N, C-alpha and C positions, 0 to 999 in steps of 0.2 A: 428519470435518470437517477440511478443510485450509485454510491461509491462502491467499487469492487476492487479488491486487492488482486493485482495481476499475477503476482508471484513469479516463480522462476520460468524462464523461457523453455520451450521444448528443446531437447538436445539437438534436434535437427537444425535449429537456428544458431546454436552456440558452438557446435563442434568445429574446431579450428581447421580440420581437414574435410569438413562436410560440404554438401552442395551449396548451402547458403553462403558460407565463407568464400567459396570459389566464385559464386555469382557476384558477391560484393566486390571482389578484386577485379573481375572482368568488367563490371559496370563502371568502376572508377577509371579503368583504362579506356573504356569506350568514350566516356564523357570528358577525358582530359584533353584529347586532341580535337580536331575538327570532326564533326559527325553530321549526318543528314537523316538517319533513321533512329527512332527511339529504341532503346535497349529492351529486350524481352525478359521480363522477370517471371520466375516460376517457383522459387524456393518457398515463398510465403503461402503457396497453395497446398503444400504438403499435408497429407491427411492428419499427421500428428498435431499440426498447428490448428487445423479446423476442429479436431476433437477437443483440444485443450481450451479453445475459446468457447465452444459449446458447453463444456464442463463448468468453466468459470462463470459464465453468464446465463447458465440454465436455459439455453436455447432461446434467449431473449435478445432483442436488439439492445445494444449498449446505450443507445441514445433515447429511444422512445419507450422501451420496455415491452414492446409487442412481441408475441411469440411468432417464430417462423418455423416451429417444429413440424407442423403438419400441413401448412397452407402455402408456403412459399419458400424460396431459396434463401440461404444466408450469404451475404456478401462479406468477404474479408476486406474490411475497409481500412484504408491507409489514412490515419489521422492527418498527417501531412502528406499530400498527394505526391506520388512517386514520379510521374511522367511529365506533368505540367501543372501550373498554378494559374487560376483565373484571378485577376486583380480586381480591385474595387471599381475601376472604370471599364471592366469587361475586357481588359487586355489579357494577354497570355504570356507567361514566362515559361520557357523550356530550357533545360529539363526541370523537373520538379525536385523534390527532396529524394533523389534517387538513392542516396547512401542510407536511407532509412527504410528501403523497400522490404527488407526482411528483419528489421529491428522490432523485437517483441513489444516494446512500449508504444510502437507506432501502429500496431495491428489491433483492430477491434471487430467484433461481429456486428453487422448492421443489417437491417431490413432494407429491401430495395427502395422504399419510400424515403428513408432518411439518407441513403447513400447516393441515389441517382436523381437527376433532375427530372421532376414529374409535374404534371398539371392536375390540379384537384378542383373539381366543380364545387363552388360554394353554394349552389342551389338558391341563389338570390338574383332577382331581376336587376339588370343594369349594374351588376357587380362582376368585375373581371375575375376569371378563375385564379386560384392561388398556384403560383409556380414556386416550388421549393425542392430541396434536396441538395446535399452537399456537393456531389460530383467532385470537380477539381477546385472548389472554393477553399481557401484557407485565409480568412481575414486576419490581419495584424493591425496593431494600433497605428493610426494615421497612414495606413497602407505603406508604412516605412519598412520595406523589405530589403535586406541585404542581398547581394548577388548570391544565387543559390549554389553555394559550394559547401563541401562537408564542414559541419559544425556551425554553419551560418545561423541555424535556429537558436543558438544561444544568445544572439543579439536581438531577437524578436520579442515583442510583447503580443502573444497570441490572443485572439478574441473568441476562440471557441473553447468550450469546457471539455475537459477530458475526464471520463468517468473513473479512471484509476489514479488521477493526479490531483483532482480538485474535490473540495468538500461540497459536492454538487447539491446535496439535499437541503443544505442551508440556504441555497440561492433561489429556490422556487417556492411558490405558493399556488394553490389551486382554487378555482371558483366554479361552482355548479350553477348552470343557468340553461333553461330551455332544453332539458334532457341531454346536456352536453357538459363536459368538464374541461375548462380551459386552464392553461398553464401560464403563470405570470412570474416575473422577477419578484423576489421578496424585497423587504425593505433595506436590503444591503446597499452599499454605496461604492463609488469608485470603479476600479477595473472589474471587480466581480459582478457588479450590476450590469456593466457593459457586456461582459461575457455572457451573462444569462440572457440578455436581450438579443444579442447576435445569434446565440445558439438556437433560441426559439425560432428566429426568422430563417436562418440558413437551413436548419434541419426540418423545418415545417412542423414543429412540435404542437401546433394548434390546427393542423389540417383537419377538415371536418370528420373524416372517418375515424381518426384517432380520438377526437373528443367524444364521439359516440361510443367507441370501444371502452374508453375510460369510464364513461357513465355506467355502462353495464356492470363493471366491477364495483364501482362506487355504490350502486344500488344494493348489491349483495353484501358489501361491507356495512352499509347503513342498516340493513335488515338484521345482520348479526349483532351490530352494536345495540340495537333496540332489544334484541333477545337477551343480551348480557345485562342491560339496564333493568329489565323485568326480573331477571334472576337476582340481581343485586337488591332490588326492593324486597323480594321475598326473604332474602337472607337477612336484611336489616330488621325485619319484623320477627324472624325466627331463625336463630343460628343453629338449626338442627344439622345433623350430619348429611341428611338427604339434600337439604337446601345448599349446603356448602359444596357438595359434589356437583350439584346442578350448576351452581355459579362457576365452579372451576372449569367445567366442560364448556360452558358458554364463553368464558374468557379465553380458554384455550383455542376455541374455534375463531375467536375474534383476532387474536394476535397472530394466527397463521397468515392473515392477510399481509403482515409486515415482513414476512420472510423474503429473503432475496430471490428465491425461486418463483415468487408469485408475480403475476402480471400487475404492472403499475404500482409496485410496492412503494415508490416515492409518494404517490398521491395518498395511499392508504396510511402511510406513516405520518404524513402531514395532517390528515384528518384525525388520526388517533391522538396525536400530540395535543390537539385542541381540547380534547376531553379527558386526557389521561390524568391530570392532576385532580380533577373533580372526582374521578373514580377512586384514586389513591386516598383522597381525604375521607371519602365515605367508608372505605374498607378498613383503614388502619385501626380505628377504635373498636372494631368488631372482631379483631383477630388476636391470637396470642402474641406475646412479645416476639418481635423478629427484627432483623436488620434488612436494609435494602427495600426494594419495591414490594408493596403489598400485592400488586397484581401478579408479580412473579411468584410470590409466596403462595397465593391461591392456586395459580396454574400448576405449580409444582406439586400440589396436593391432589390433582385431578386423578380420578380412577382410570385404570388402563382400559381402553376401549377395545372391543373386538373388531379387528381390521378386516375380517372376512366379509366381502361384499356380496351382492346378489349373484355373481358368477362363481363364488367360491364353493 
């Protein structure tokens, strides 16, 4: 999970005379009096909304950072559920946060495994399968939920992290073991630690398949880190232009793993930050006077590569 700036909402959601505004008015009227059937929401499904979410999150799940581009569908997830809310004791409150059904800040792209209740085989004898997925869960502190009426959310202390509202990367650490990478709360305290713990549990951020997928990316990251370290050793012994170009290209390929469009960027950023200062300290005395990061300085000197691939 990485921090993403959600930016302006698509016009289809904000136009005062548009379908979303009309739907919000109709939903409020529907739930004001007595009602027996849930309201049908459609505005959030508009193609412009889906396109903007895909663009912002680079076809990755906002929670687990897995790609849904070519292998599965993307769910437009309501951070606060719109139709019903499942409480801590498995009770159900209806309606949900219906007034947020087409609110831009309440919409996120999610993979089915994070968004829907699913069973995951842990492949261990005598161990029950893992059941996870957000579905209609929305935990709040002490399960102290006000009656679900417009603006009630302002009085809640939510226990789920929001990728566009929280400094999520500071709240997690990663551990490699047995060809899998698990996610854990960092050494933070208080409400942020609780939110990290609850988010991991509710969203299933340590489901077996996800840990294996993280490990595949980590192995590539680690291999590139080792290549960069070898290039740095050569440059330490001989600051020739050839060695500097080689180092620049290796570091450039390494920091690509940190880009927001890359799978499991949060894990790679965490791993990179563990080694970053050591690389900075080794580089600085070898370079001309400069300000800022020595890594950024070297990467900025990287020669332009030919982008034409084997199909070019």
